[in-house]
Biopython code that builds the backbone (N, CA, C, O; Angstrom):
import numpy as np
from Bio.PDB.StructureBuilder import StructureBuilder

atoms = [
    (1, "MET", "N", (33.727, 19.128, 17.395)),
    (1, "MET", "CA", (33.217, 18.375, 18.515)),
    (1, "MET", "C", (33.917, 17.021, 18.536)),
    (1, "MET", "O", (34.045, 16.357, 17.508)),
    (2, "ASP", "N", (34.356, 16.635, 19.694)),
    (2, "ASP", "CA", (35.043, 15.370, 19.882)),
    (2, "ASP", "C", (34.000, 14.285, 20.160)),
    (2, "ASP", "O", (33.376, 14.279, 21.221)),
    (3, "LEU", "N", (33.811, 13.369, 19.205)),
    (3, "LEU", "CA", (32.808, 12.318, 19.373)),
    (3, "LEU", "C", (33.317, 11.147, 20.200)),
    (3, "LEU", "O", (32.562, 10.216, 20.483)),
    (4, "ASN", "N", (34.577, 11.180, 20.586)),
    (4, "ASN", "CA", (35.124, 10.116, 21.424)),
    (4, "ASN", "C", (34.797, 10.327, 22.895)),
    (4, "ASN", "O", (34.975, 9.425, 23.714)),
    (5, "ARG", "N", (34.327, 11.501, 23.221)),
    (5, "ARG", "CA", (33.962, 11.772, 24.616)),
    (5, "ARG", "C", (32.643, 11.092, 24.945)),
    (5, "ARG", "O", (31.805, 10.909, 24.061)),
    (6, "PRO", "N", (32.447, 10.713, 26.204)),
    (6, "PRO", "CA", (31.161, 10.134, 26.595)),
    (6, "PRO", "C", (30.037, 11.161, 26.458)),
    (6, "PRO", "O", (30.264, 12.362, 26.606)),
    (7, "LEU", "N", (28.844, 10.686, 26.178)),
    (7, "LEU", "CA", (27.699, 11.555, 25.947)),
    (7, "LEU", "C", (27.383, 12.416, 27.171)),
    (7, "LEU", "O", (27.004, 13.579, 27.032)),
    (8, "TYR", "N", (27.537, 11.856, 28.352)),
    (8, "TYR", "CA", (27.208, 12.611, 29.569)),
    (8, "TYR", "C", (28.167, 13.760, 29.831)),
    (8, "TYR", "O", (27.863, 14.642, 30.634)),
    (9, "SER", "N", (29.325, 13.766, 29.166)),
    (9, "SER", "CA", (30.287, 14.841, 29.399)),
    (9, "SER", "C", (30.084, 16.038, 28.467)),
    (9, "SER", "O", (30.792, 17.037, 28.592)),
    (10, "LEU", "N", (29.124, 15.952, 27.532)),
    (10, "LEU", "CA", (28.866, 17.060, 26.620)),
    (10, "LEU", "C", (28.123, 18.178, 27.332)),
    (10, "LEU", "O", (27.319, 17.935, 28.232)),
    (11, "SER", "N", (28.401, 19.396, 26.919)),
    (11, "SER", "CA", (27.641, 20.524, 27.440)),
    (11, "SER", "C", (26.281, 20.528, 26.750)),
    (11, "SER", "O", (26.084, 19.811, 25.768)),
    (12, "VAL", "N", (25.348, 21.322, 27.248)),
    (12, "VAL", "CA", (24.012, 21.399, 26.663)),
    (12, "VAL", "C", (24.103, 21.887, 25.213)),
    (12, "VAL", "O", (23.409, 21.361, 24.343)),
    (13, "ALA", "N", (24.919, 22.850, 24.955)),
    (13, "ALA", "CA", (25.067, 23.389, 23.598)),
    (13, "ALA", "C", (25.647, 22.323, 22.655)),
    (13, "ALA", "O", (25.194, 22.179, 21.519)),
    (14, "GLU", "N", (26.646, 21.584, 23.135)),
    (14, "GLU", "CA", (27.230, 20.520, 22.306)),
    (14, "GLU", "C", (26.205, 19.418, 22.029)),
    (14, "GLU", "O", (26.143, 18.886, 20.920)),
    (15, "TYR", "N", (25.407, 19.080, 23.036)),
    (15, "TYR", "CA", (24.376, 18.043, 22.887)),
    (15, "TYR", "C", (23.321, 18.479, 21.858)),
    (15, "TYR", "O", (22.909, 17.678, 21.019)),
    (16, "ILE", "N", (22.893, 19.722, 21.919)),
    (16, "ILE", "CA", (21.916, 20.244, 20.963)),
    (16, "ILE", "C", (22.508, 20.248, 19.555)),
    (16, "ILE", "O", (21.829, 19.888, 18.594)),
    (17, "GLU", "N", (23.753, 20.647, 19.433)),
    (17, "GLU", "CA", (24.421, 20.652, 18.128)),
    (17, "GLU", "C", (24.507, 19.229, 17.556)),
    (17, "GLU", "O", (24.272, 19.018, 16.366)),
    (18, "LEU", "N", (24.842, 18.267, 18.405)),
    (18, "LEU", "CA", (24.928, 16.876, 17.972)),
    (18, "LEU", "C", (23.560, 16.367, 17.510)),
    (18, "LEU", "O", (23.464, 15.728, 16.462)),
    (19, "ASN", "N", (22.507, 16.640, 18.277)),
    (19, "ASN", "CA", (21.153, 16.230, 17.901)),
    (19, "ASN", "C", (20.725, 16.865, 16.583)),
    (19, "ASN", "O", (20.165, 16.191, 15.718)),
    (20, "ASN", "N", (20.986, 18.143, 16.432)),
    (20, "ASN", "CA", (20.606, 18.828, 15.191)),
    (20, "ASN", "C", (21.321, 18.234, 13.978)),
    (20, "ASN", "O", (20.716, 18.077, 12.918)),
    (21, "SER", "N", (22.579, 17.909, 14.127)),
    (21, "SER", "CA", (23.315, 17.335, 12.989)),
    (21, "SER", "C", (22.793, 15.935, 12.651)),
    (21, "SER", "O", (22.690, 15.582, 11.476)),
    (22, "ILE", "N", (22.467, 15.146, 13.658)),
    (22, "ILE", "CA", (21.920, 13.801, 13.417)),
    (22, "ILE", "C", (20.559, 13.897, 12.742)),
    (22, "ILE", "O", (20.300, 13.188, 11.770)),
    (23, "PHE", "N", (19.691, 14.761, 13.244)),
    (23, "PHE", "CA", (18.359, 14.924, 12.652)),
    (23, "PHE", "C", (18.431, 15.460, 11.229)),
    (23, "PHE", "O", (17.640, 15.062, 10.373)),
    (24, "ALA", "N", (19.373, 16.358, 10.973)),
    (24, "ALA", "CA", (19.517, 16.912, 9.625)),
    (24, "ALA", "C", (19.933, 15.825, 8.636)),
    (24, "ALA", "O", (19.425, 15.779, 7.515)),
    (25, "LYS", "N", (20.861, 14.944, 9.047)),
    (25, "LYS", "CA", (21.285, 13.844, 8.182)),
    (25, "LYS", "C", (20.130, 12.876, 7.923)),
    (25, "LYS", "O", (19.932, 12.434, 6.791)),
    (26, "GLN", "N", (19.370, 12.549, 8.966)),
    (26, "GLN", "CA", (18.238, 11.631, 8.795)),
    (26, "GLN", "C", (17.156, 12.239, 7.907)),
    (26, "GLN", "O", (16.577, 11.548, 7.069)),
    (27, "LEU", "N", (16.884, 13.521, 8.090)),
    (27, "LEU", "CA", (15.887, 14.197, 7.270)),
    (27, "LEU", "C", (16.310, 14.214, 5.800)),
    (27, "LEU", "O", (15.485, 13.985, 4.916)),
    (28, "ALA", "N", (17.580, 14.482, 5.537)),
    (28, "ALA", "CA", (18.078, 14.489, 4.159)),
    (28, "ALA", "C", (17.945, 13.101, 3.529)),
    (28, "ALA", "O", (17.601, 12.989, 2.353)),
    (29, "THR", "N", (18.214, 12.050, 4.296)),
    (29, "THR", "CA", (18.074, 10.680, 3.794)),
    (29, "THR", "C", (16.624, 10.360, 3.480)),
    (29, "THR", "O", (16.337, 9.780, 2.433)),
    (30, "ILE", "N", (15.709, 10.724, 4.360)),
    (30, "ILE", "CA", (14.283, 10.448, 4.158)),
    (30, "ILE", "C", (13.750, 11.204, 2.945)),
    (30, "ILE", "O", (13.020, 10.636, 2.133)),
    (31, "VAL", "N", (14.105, 12.464, 2.820)),
    (31, "VAL", "CA", (13.633, 13.276, 1.699)),
    (31, "VAL", "C", (14.156, 12.715, 0.381)),
    (31, "VAL", "O", (13.411, 12.632, -0.595)),
    (32, "ALA", "N", (15.418, 12.335, 0.347)),
    (32, "ALA", "CA", (15.995, 11.776, -0.884)),
    (32, "ALA", "C", (15.297, 10.468, -1.254)),
    (32, "ALA", "O", (15.036, 10.221, -2.431)),
    (33, "LYS", "N", (14.997, 9.642, -0.277)),
    (33, "LYS", "CA", (14.320, 8.370, -0.533)),
    (33, "LYS", "C", (12.894, 8.607, -1.045)),
    (33, "LYS", "O", (12.456, 7.940, -1.983)),
    (34, "GLU", "N", (12.175, 9.546, -0.440)),
    (34, "GLU", "CA", (10.811, 9.848, -0.879)),
    (34, "GLU", "C", (10.798, 10.420, -2.294)),
    (34, "GLU", "O", (9.912, 10.095, -3.085)),
    (35, "GLN", "N", (11.759, 11.257, -2.612)),
    (35, "GLN", "CA", (11.816, 11.842, -3.950)),
    (35, "GLN", "C", (12.120, 10.785, -5.001)),
    (35, "GLN", "O", (11.549, 10.817, -6.092)),
    (36, "SER", "N", (13.009, 9.852, -4.690)),
    (36, "SER", "CA", (13.325, 8.803, -5.666)),
    (36, "SER", "C", (12.140, 7.854, -5.829)),
    (36, "SER", "O", (11.878, 7.392, -6.940)),
    (37, "THR", "N", (11.424, 7.555, -4.756)),
    (37, "THR", "CA", (10.245, 6.692, -4.838)),
    (37, "THR", "C", (9.133, 7.371, -5.619)),
    (37, "THR", "O", (8.472, 6.733, -6.438)),
    (38, "ALA", "N", (8.921, 8.643, -5.378)),
    (38, "ALA", "CA", (7.877, 9.379, -6.088)),
    (38, "ALA", "C", (8.195, 9.463, -7.573)),
    (38, "ALA", "O", (7.295, 9.336, -8.404)),
    (39, "ALA", "N", (9.444, 9.673, -7.917)),
    (39, "ALA", "CA", (9.828, 9.750, -9.329)),
    (39, "ALA", "C", (9.635, 8.402, -10.011)),
    (39, "ALA", "O", (9.194, 8.344, -11.159)),
    (40, "ASP", "N", (9.959, 7.325, -9.317)),
    (40, "ASP", "CA", (9.810, 5.988, -9.896)),
    (40, "ASP", "C", (8.350, 5.641, -10.144)),
    (40, "ASP", "O", (8.020, 5.054, -11.175)),
    (41, "THR", "N", (7.473, 5.997, -9.216)),
    (41, "THR", "CA", (6.084, 5.564, -9.333)),
    (41, "THR", "C", (5.253, 6.474, -10.222)),
    (41, "THR", "O", (4.282, 6.008, -10.818)),
    (42, "THR", "N", (5.593, 7.748, -10.336)),
    (42, "THR", "CA", (4.773, 8.635, -11.155)),
    (42, "THR", "C", (5.098, 8.515, -12.631)),
    (42, "THR", "O", (4.210, 8.688, -13.465)),
    (43, "GLU", "N", (6.334, 8.227, -12.977)),
    (43, "GLU", "CA", (6.723, 8.187, -14.368)),
    (43, "GLU", "C", (6.507, 6.816, -14.992)),
    (43, "GLU", "O", (6.259, 6.722, -16.194)),
    (44, "GLY", "N", (6.594, 5.758, -14.205)),
    (44, "GLY", "CA", (6.542, 4.421, -14.760)),
    (44, "GLY", "C", (5.135, 3.865, -14.868)),
    (44, "GLY", "O", (4.141, 4.574, -14.710)),
    (45, "ASP", "N", (5.089, 2.589, -15.140)),
    (45, "ASP", "CA", (3.833, 1.878, -15.304)),
    (45, "ASP", "C", (3.261, 1.456, -13.958)),
    (45, "ASP", "O", (2.070, 1.157, -13.871)),
    (46, "ILE", "N", (4.063, 1.422, -12.924)),
    (46, "ILE", "CA", (3.643, 0.930, -11.617)),
    (46, "ILE", "C", (3.005, 2.057, -10.815)),
    (46, "ILE", "O", (3.497, 3.185, -10.802)),
    (47, "CYS", "N", (1.889, 1.729, -10.139)),
    (47, "CYS", "CA", (1.239, 2.720, -9.284)),
    (47, "CYS", "C", (0.784, 2.043, -7.992)),
    (47, "CYS", "O", (0.704, 0.817, -7.912)),
    (48, "PHE", "N", (0.494, 2.848, -7.002)),
    (48, "PHE", "CA", (0.011, 2.338, -5.725)),
    (48, "PHE", "C", (-1.513, 2.308, -5.725)),
    (48, "PHE", "O", (-2.149, 2.704, -6.701)),
    (49, "ILE", "N", (-2.086, 1.842, -4.638)),
    (49, "ILE", "CA", (-3.514, 1.542, -4.590)),
    (49, "ILE", "C", (-4.396, 2.783, -4.759)),
    (49, "ILE", "O", (-5.496, 2.678, -5.302)),
    (50, "GLN", "N", (-3.943, 3.944, -4.310)),
    (50, "GLN", "CA", (-4.752, 5.150, -4.469)),
    (50, "GLN", "C", (-4.921, 5.504, -5.946)),
    (50, "GLN", "O", (-6.019, 5.849, -6.383)),
    (51, "LYS", "N", (-3.841, 5.418, -6.704)),
    (51, "LYS", "CA", (-3.902, 5.706, -8.143)),
    (51, "LYS", "C", (-4.708, 4.624, -8.855)),
    (51, "LYS", "O", (-5.445, 4.924, -9.793)),
    (52, "ALA", "N", (-4.578, 3.372, -8.424)),
    (52, "ALA", "CA", (-5.358, 2.280, -9.017)),
    (52, "ALA", "C", (-6.846, 2.495, -8.771)),
    (52, "ALA", "O", (-7.671, 2.159, -9.620)),
    (53, "ALA", "N", (-7.193, 3.051, -7.619)),
    (53, "ALA", "CA", (-8.593, 3.353, -7.330)),
    (53, "ALA", "C", (-9.112, 4.429, -8.273)),
    (53, "ALA", "O", (-10.259, 4.369, -8.716)),
    (54, "GLU", "N", (-8.274, 5.411, -8.581)),
    (54, "GLU", "CA", (-8.672, 6.452, -9.535)),
    (54, "GLU", "C", (-8.866, 5.863, -10.937)),
    (54, "GLU", "O", (-9.811, 6.222, -11.640)),
    (55, "ILE", "N", (-7.973, 4.964, -11.334)),
    (55, "ILE", "CA", (-8.034, 4.373, -12.674)),
    (55, "ILE", "C", (-9.280, 3.507, -12.833)),
    (55, "ILE", "O", (-9.984, 3.602, -13.838)),
    (56, "THR", "N", (-9.548, 2.662, -11.835)),
    (56, "THR", "CA", (-10.646, 1.704, -11.958)),
    (56, "THR", "C", (-11.994, 2.262, -11.535)),
    (56, "THR", "O", (-13.033, 1.793, -11.998)),
    (57, "GLY", "N", (-11.986, 3.259, -10.661)),
    (57, "GLY", "CA", (-13.246, 3.784, -10.134)),
    (57, "GLY", "C", (-13.725, 3.028, -8.911)),
    (57, "GLY", "O", (-14.784, 3.345, -8.369)),
    (58, "TYR", "N", (-12.969, 2.035, -8.465)),
    (58, "TYR", "CA", (-13.307, 1.276, -7.258)),
    (58, "TYR", "C", (-12.774, 2.000, -6.023)),
    (58, "TYR", "O", (-11.837, 2.794, -6.110)),
    (59, "ALA", "N", (-13.380, 1.715, -4.885)),
    (59, "ALA", "CA", (-12.864, 2.223, -3.613)),
    (59, "ALA", "C", (-11.608, 1.429, -3.245)),
    (59, "ALA", "O", (-11.413, 0.308, -3.713)),
    (60, "VAL", "N", (-10.773, 2.016, -2.413)),
    (60, "VAL", "CA", (-9.528, 1.369, -2.002)),
    (60, "VAL", "C", (-9.820, 0.029, -1.332)),
    (60, "VAL", "O", (-9.145, -0.960, -1.617)),
    (61, "GLU", "N", (-10.807, -0.019, -0.453)),
    (61, "GLU", "CA", (-11.137, -1.272, 0.241)),
    (61, "GLU", "C", (-11.645, -2.332, -0.726)),
    (61, "GLU", "O", (-11.373, -3.518, -0.539)),
    (62, "THR", "N", (-12.375, -1.923, -1.752)),
    (62, "THR", "CA", (-12.840, -2.876, -2.765)),
    (62, "THR", "C", (-11.651, -3.473, -3.503)),
    (62, "THR", "O", (-11.632, -4.673, -3.780)),
    (63, "LEU", "N", (-10.661, -2.650, -3.823)),
    (63, "LEU", "CA", (-9.460, -3.160, -4.483)),
    (63, "LEU", "C", (-8.712, -4.132, -3.587)),
    (63, "LEU", "O", (-8.220, -5.159, -4.055)),
    (64, "ARG", "N", (-8.625, -3.814, -2.298)),
    (64, "ARG", "CA", (-7.956, -4.730, -1.358)),
    (64, "ARG", "C", (-8.670, -6.084, -1.333)),
    (64, "ARG", "O", (-8.024, -7.131, -1.326)),
    (65, "THR", "N", (-10.002, -6.057, -1.321)),
    (65, "THR", "CA", (-10.779, -7.291, -1.309)),
    (65, "THR", "C", (-10.552, -8.071, -2.598)),
    (65, "THR", "O", (-10.376, -9.289, -2.562)),
    (66, "LYS", "N", (-10.555, -7.386, -3.728)),
    (66, "LYS", "CA", (-10.327, -8.051, -5.008)),
    (66, "LYS", "C", (-8.921, -8.663, -5.065)),
    (66, "LYS", "O", (-8.734, -9.731, -5.649)),
    (67, "CYS", "N", (-7.945, -7.998, -4.469)),
    (67, "CYS", "CA", (-6.590, -8.552, -4.409)),
    (67, "CYS", "C", (-6.565, -9.792, -3.512)),
    (67, "CYS", "O", (-5.900, -10.778, -3.831)),
    (68, "PHE", "N", (-7.278, -9.744, -2.406)),
    (68, "PHE", "CA", (-7.320, -10.874, -1.477)),
    (68, "PHE", "C", (-7.859, -12.122, -2.172)),
    (68, "PHE", "O", (-7.361, -13.226, -1.951)),
    (69, "TYR", "N", (-8.876, -11.942, -3.011)),
    (69, "TYR", "CA", (-9.479, -13.069, -3.722)),
    (69, "TYR", "C", (-8.864, -13.299, -5.111)),
    (69, "TYR", "O", (-9.387, -14.079, -5.906)),
    (70, "ASN", "N", (-7.747, -12.610, -5.393)),
    (70, "ASN", "CA", (-7.041, -12.723, -6.679)),
    (70, "ASN", "C", (-7.970, -12.481, -7.866)),
    (70, "ASN", "O", (-7.896, -13.188, -8.870)),
    (71, "GLU", "N", (-8.831, -11.498, -7.753)),
    (71, "GLU", "CA", (-9.749, -11.150, -8.832)),
    (71, "GLU", "C", (-9.196, -10.049, -9.729)),
    (71, "GLU", "O", (-9.773, -9.752, -10.775)),
    (72, "ILE", "N", (-8.099, -9.452, -9.333)),
    (72, "ILE", "CA", (-7.535, -8.325, -10.066)),
    (72, "ILE", "C", (-6.013, -8.491, -10.101)),
    (72, "ILE", "O", (-5.434, -8.950, -9.116)),
    (73, "PRO", "N", (-5.353, -8.135, -11.196)),
    (73, "PRO", "CA", (-3.889, -8.284, -11.244)),
    (73, "PRO", "C", (-3.205, -7.244, -10.353)),
    (73, "PRO", "O", (-3.498, -6.051, -10.433)),
    (74, "TYR", "N", (-2.298, -7.713, -9.512)),
    (74, "TYR", "CA", (-1.570, -6.804, -8.617)),
    (74, "TYR", "C", (-0.174, -7.334, -8.373)),
    (74, "TYR", "O", (0.140, -8.473, -8.718)),
    (75, "ILE", "N", (0.665, -6.496, -7.774)),
    (75, "ILE", "CA", (2.050, -6.841, -7.460)),
    (75, "ILE", "C", (2.247, -6.626, -5.967)),
    (75, "ILE", "O", (1.893, -5.575, -5.432)),
    (76, "LYS", "N", (2.809, -7.616, -5.301)),
    (76, "LYS", "CA", (3.130, -7.457, -3.886)),
    (76, "LYS", "C", (4.537, -7.994, -3.683)),
    (76, "LYS", "O", (4.784, -9.189, -3.842)),
    (77, "THR", "N", (5.444, -7.117, -3.336)),
    (77, "THR", "CA", (6.819, -7.503, -3.096)),
    (77, "THR", "C", (6.899, -8.273, -1.785)),
    (77, "THR", "O", (6.353, -7.822, -0.778)),
    (78, "PRO", "N", (7.569, -9.428, -1.775)),
    (78, "PRO", "CA", (7.688, -10.188, -0.520)),
    (78, "PRO", "C", (8.333, -9.345, 0.581)),
    (78, "PRO", "O", (9.304, -8.627, 0.344)),
    (79, "GLY", "N", (7.786, -9.445, 1.758)),
    (79, "GLY", "CA", (8.319, -8.705, 2.893)),
    (79, "GLY", "C", (7.727, -7.321, 3.068)),
    (79, "GLY", "O", (8.068, -6.620, 4.021)),
    (80, "THR", "N", (6.844, -6.914, 2.163)),
    (80, "THR", "CA", (6.194, -5.610, 2.297)),
    (80, "THR", "C", (4.691, -5.801, 2.374)),
    (80, "THR", "O", (4.174, -6.874, 2.064)),
    (81, "LYS", "N", (4.000, -4.765, 2.786)),
    (81, "LYS", "CA", (2.551, -4.843, 2.847)),
    (81, "LYS", "C", (1.898, -3.928, 1.817)),
    (81, "LYS", "O", (0.677, -3.771, 1.809)),
    (82, "PHE", "N", (2.703, -3.330, 0.955)),
    (82, "PHE", "CA", (2.173, -2.404, -0.034)),
    (82, "PHE", "C", (1.729, -3.140, -1.285)),
    (82, "PHE", "O", (2.449, -3.995, -1.802)),
    (83, "LEU", "N", (0.545, -2.807, -1.768)),
    (83, "LEU", "CA", (0.041, -3.364, -3.017)),
    (83, "LEU", "C", (0.379, -2.397, -4.133)),
    (83, "LEU", "O", (0.159, -1.193, -4.008)),
    (84, "LYS", "N", (0.914, -2.925, -5.224)),
    (84, "LYS", "CA", (1.238, -2.108, -6.386)),
    (84, "LYS", "C", (0.498, -2.691, -7.577)),
    (84, "LYS", "O", (0.140, -3.869, -7.587)),
    (85, "PHE", "N", (0.277, -1.864, -8.565)),
    (85, "PHE", "CA", (-0.477, -2.268, -9.738)),
    (85, "PHE", "C", (0.223, -1.778, -10.989)),
    (85, "PHE", "O", (0.855, -0.722, -10.982)),
    (86, "SER", "N", (0.112, -2.541, -12.057)),
    (86, "SER", "CA", (0.578, -2.110, -13.367)),
    (86, "SER", "C", (-0.595, -1.408, -14.040)),
    (86, "SER", "O", (-1.666, -1.994, -14.190)),
    (87, "LYS", "N", (-0.400, -0.166, -14.444)),
    (87, "LYS", "CA", (-1.487, 0.584, -15.089)),
    (87, "LYS", "C", (-1.955, -0.124, -16.348)),
    (87, "LYS", "O", (-3.153, -0.180, -16.626)),
    (88, "LYS", "N", (-1.004, -0.669, -17.117)),
    (88, "LYS", "CA", (-1.338, -1.357, -18.360)),
    (88, "LYS", "C", (-2.192, -2.592, -18.072)),
    (88, "LYS", "O", (-3.198, -2.820, -18.744)),
    (89, "LYS", "N", (-1.797, -3.388, -17.078)),
    (89, "LYS", "CA", (-2.559, -4.594, -16.748)),
    (89, "LYS", "C", (-3.932, -4.260, -16.182)),
    (89, "LYS", "O", (-4.893, -4.991, -16.421)),
    (90, "LEU", "N", (-4.036, -3.164, -15.433)),
    (90, "LEU", "CA", (-5.341, -2.746, -14.925)),
    (90, "LEU", "C", (-6.278, -2.392, -16.075)),
    (90, "LEU", "O", (-7.449, -2.769, -16.072)),
    (91, "GLN", "N", (-5.755, -1.669, -17.051)),
    (91, "GLN", "CA", (-6.579, -1.285, -18.198)),
    (91, "GLN", "C", (-6.984, -2.510, -19.016)),
    (91, "GLN", "O", (-8.116, -2.591, -19.492)),
    (92, "GLU", "N", (-6.060, -3.467, -19.183)),
    (92, "GLU", "CA", (-6.395, -4.703, -19.884)),
    (92, "GLU", "C", (-7.462, -5.484, -19.119)),
    (92, "GLU", "O", (-8.394, -6.025, -19.714)),
    (93, "TRP", "N", (-7.317, -5.537, -17.793)),
    (93, "TRP", "CA", (-8.286, -6.250, -16.954)),
    (93, "TRP", "C", (-9.667, -5.615, -17.064)),
    (93, "TRP", "O", (-10.676, -6.316, -17.147)),
    (94, "MET", "N", (-9.707, -4.302, -17.064)),
    (94, "MET", "CA", (-10.992, -3.617, -17.182)),
    (94, "MET", "C", (-11.604, -3.863, -18.561)),
    (94, "MET", "O", (-12.818, -4.031, -18.680)),
    (95, "ALA", "N", (-10.779, -3.884, -19.591)),
    (95, "ALA", "CA", (-11.292, -4.106, -20.944)),
    (95, "ALA", "C", (-11.757, -5.545, -21.147)),
    (95, "ALA", "O", (-12.639, -5.800, -21.967)),
    (96, "SER", "N", (-11.172, -6.486, -20.407)),
    (96, "SER", "CA", (-11.555, -7.888, -20.573)),
    (96, "SER", "C", (-12.969, -8.151, -20.076)),
    (96, "SER", "O", (-13.575, -9.159, -20.440)),
    (97, "GLY", "N", (-13.491, -7.275, -19.264)),
    (97, "GLY", "CA", (-14.844, -7.444, -18.745)),
    (97, "GLY", "C", (-15.902, -6.777, -19.599)),
    (97, "GLY", "O", (-17.054, -6.647, -19.184)),
    (98, "SER", "N", (-15.513, -6.351, -20.800)),
    (98, "SER", "CA", (-16.482, -5.656, -21.642)),
    (98, "SER", "C", (-17.544, -6.642, -22.148)),
    (98, "SER", "O", (-17.252, -7.811, -22.396)),
    (99, "VAL", "N", (-18.745, -6.162, -22.292)),
    (99, "VAL", "CA", (-19.874, -6.975, -22.724)),
    (99, "VAL", "C", (-19.901, -6.996, -24.247)),
    (99, "VAL", "O", (-19.712, -5.970, -24.900)),
    (100, "LYS", "N", (-20.142, -8.193, -24.807)),
    (100, "LYS", "CA", (-20.207, -8.314, -26.257)),
    (100, "LYS", "C", (-21.526, -7.773, -26.767)),
    (100, "LYS", "O", (-22.554, -7.848, -26.093)),
    (101, "THR", "N", (-21.476, -7.223, -27.979)),
    (101, "THR", "CA", (-22.706, -6.751, -28.617)),
    (101, "THR", "C", (-23.474, -7.954, -29.159)),
    (101, "THR", "O", (-22.945, -9.065, -29.207)),
    (102, "VAL", "N", (-24.709, -7.732, -29.561)),
    (102, "VAL", "CA", (-25.535, -8.806, -30.107)),
    (102, "VAL", "C", (-24.887, -9.382, -31.365)),
    (102, "VAL", "O", (-24.888, -10.597, -31.564)),
    (103, "ASP", "N", (-24.344, -8.527, -32.199)),
    (103, "ASP", "CA", (-23.685, -8.995, -33.428)),
    (103, "ASP", "C", (-22.471, -9.866, -33.108)),
    (103, "ASP", "O", (-22.250, -10.890, -33.756)),
    (104, "GLU", "N", (-21.683, -9.458, -32.106)),
    (104, "GLU", "CA", (-20.524, -10.260, -31.714)),
    (104, "GLU", "C", (-20.956, -11.616, -31.166)),
    (104, "GLU", "O", (-20.326, -12.632, -31.459)),
    (105, "GLU", "N", (-22.019, -11.639, -30.376)),
    (105, "GLU", "CA", (-22.539, -12.901, -29.837)),
    (105, "GLU", "C", (-23.028, -13.805, -30.961)),
    (105, "GLU", "O", (-22.725, -14.998, -30.970)),
    (106, "ASN", "N", (-23.782, -13.252, -31.910)),
    (106, "ASN", "CA", (-24.287, -14.044, -33.032)),
    (106, "ASN", "C", (-23.138, -14.608, -33.863)),
    (106, "ASN", "O", (-23.194, -15.756, -34.306)),
    (107, "GLU", "N", (-22.105, -13.809, -34.074)),
    (107, "GLU", "CA", (-20.946, -14.271, -34.829)),
    (107, "GLU", "C", (-20.251, -15.421, -34.106)),
    (107, "GLU", "O", (-19.857, -16.400, -34.740)),
    (108, "ALA", "N", (-20.097, -15.315, -32.792)),
    (108, "ALA", "CA", (-19.469, -16.377, -32.013)),
    (108, "ALA", "C", (-20.306, -17.654, -32.067)),
    (108, "ALA", "O", (-19.759, -18.751, -32.173)),
    (109, "ILE", "N", (-21.625, -17.514, -31.994)),
    (109, "ILE", "CA", (-22.515, -18.681, -32.066)),
    (109, "ILE", "C", (-22.403, -19.347, -33.428)),
    (109, "ILE", "O", (-22.312, -20.571, -33.519)),
    (110, "ASN", "N", (-22.409, -18.543, -34.489)),
    (110, "ASN", "CA", (-22.289, -19.094, -35.842)),
    (110, "ASN", "C", (-20.960, -19.808, -36.048)),
    (110, "ASN", "O", (-20.919, -20.868, -36.673)),
    (111, "GLU", "N", (-19.878, -19.245, -35.533)),
    (111, "GLU", "CA", (-18.571, -19.897, -35.649)),
    (111, "GLU", "C", (-18.568, -21.231, -34.904)),
    (111, "GLU", "O", (-18.020, -22.218, -35.395)),
    (112, "TYR", "N", (-19.176, -21.258, -33.729)),
    (112, "TYR", "CA", (-19.236, -22.489, -32.944)),
    (112, "TYR", "C", (-20.054, -23.554, -33.681)),
    (112, "TYR", "O", (-19.632, -24.705, -33.788)),
    (113, "LEU", "N", (-21.213, -23.164, -34.180)),
    (113, "LEU", "CA", (-22.065, -24.128, -34.881)),
    (113, "LEU", "C", (-21.410, -24.620, -36.172)),
    (113, "LEU", "O", (-21.525, -25.797, -36.515)),
    (114, "THR", "N", (-20.739, -23.748, -36.872)),
    (114, "THR", "CA", (-20.036, -24.127, -38.090)),
    (114, "THR", "C", (-18.937, -25.137, -37.786)),
    (114, "THR", "O", (-18.757, -26.110, -38.518)),
    (115, "SER", "N", (-18.214, -24.904, -36.719)),
    (115, "SER", "CA", (-17.124, -25.826, -36.361)),
    (115, "SER", "C", (-17.685, -27.187, -35.931)),
    (115, "SER", "O", (-17.042, -28.209, -36.172)),
    (116, "LYS", "N", (-18.852, -27.227, -35.308)),
    (116, "LYS", "CA", (-19.475, -28.483, -34.892)),
    (116, "LYS", "C", (-19.969, -29.264, -36.105)),
    (116, "LYS", "O", (-19.858, -30.489, -36.133)),
    (117, "ARG", "N", (-20.506, -28.582, -37.095)),
    (117, "ARG", "CA", (-20.994, -29.261, -38.312)),
    (117, "ARG", "C", (-19.839, -29.919, -39.050)),
    (117, "ARG", "O", (-19.976, -31.031, -39.560)),
    (118, "LYS", "N", (-18.698, -29.232, -39.108)),
    (118, "LYS", "CA", (-17.541, -29.768, -39.820)),
    (118, "LYS", "C", (-17.027, -31.033, -39.129)),
    (118, "LYS", "O", (-16.603, -31.966, -39.811)),
    (119, "THR", "N", (-17.052, -31.089, -37.823)),
    (119, "THR", "CA", (-16.562, -32.263, -37.122)),
    (119, "THR", "C", (-17.514, -33.434, -37.237)),
    (119, "THR", "O", (-17.070, -34.583, -37.246)),
    (120, "LYS", "N", (-18.826, -33.177, -37.326)),
    (120, "LYS", "CA", (-19.807, -34.257, -37.446)),
    (120, "LYS", "C", (-19.780, -34.875, -38.835)),
    (120, "LYS", "O", (-19.998, -36.079, -38.967)),
    (121, "THR", "N", (-19.527, -34.108, -39.851)),
    (121, "THR", "CA", (-19.584, -34.612, -41.224)),
    (121, "THR", "C", (-18.357, -35.417, -41.604)),
    (121, "THR", "O", (-18.379, -36.125, -42.611)),
    (122, "LYS", "N", (-17.306, -35.331, -40.843)),
    (122, "LYS", "CA", (-16.068, -36.060, -41.168)),
    (122, "LYS", "C", (-16.153, -37.508, -40.829)),
    (122, "LYS", "O", (-15.195, -38.250, -41.043)),
]
sb = StructureBuilder()
sb.init_structure("model")
sb.init_model(0)
sb.init_chain("A")
sb.init_seg("    ")
for serial, (resi, resn, name, xyz) in enumerate(atoms, 1):
    if name == "N":
        sb.init_residue(resn, " ", resi, " ")
    sb.init_atom(name, np.array(xyz, "f"), 0.0, 1.0, " ", f" {name:<3s}", serial, name[0])
structure = sb.get_structure()
């Protein structure tokens, strides 16, 4: 097919062939991009908001709200609207909210009081 000819001079069959070849190239590009993105996000530490919702047990909208108020660690690439999360940081964030046991609280109180006594006696 001669691509130097004007578009209006193509026959119907040539026009269909040209469209099919353009669509096939675009489809191959899109599929390759989706496969590389899926491989990057499933194998690595980075995940999108749906996976973060599964990890934390929060609803997607709750995670969006927490990101808006900077209550949860997240990644947002400038120029995009996609929120990404580090699985490791999400797990650390969830663990940081753990409640101390009575023994841990008593130990912390004793350490604090001991440190105050040492400073007063000096």
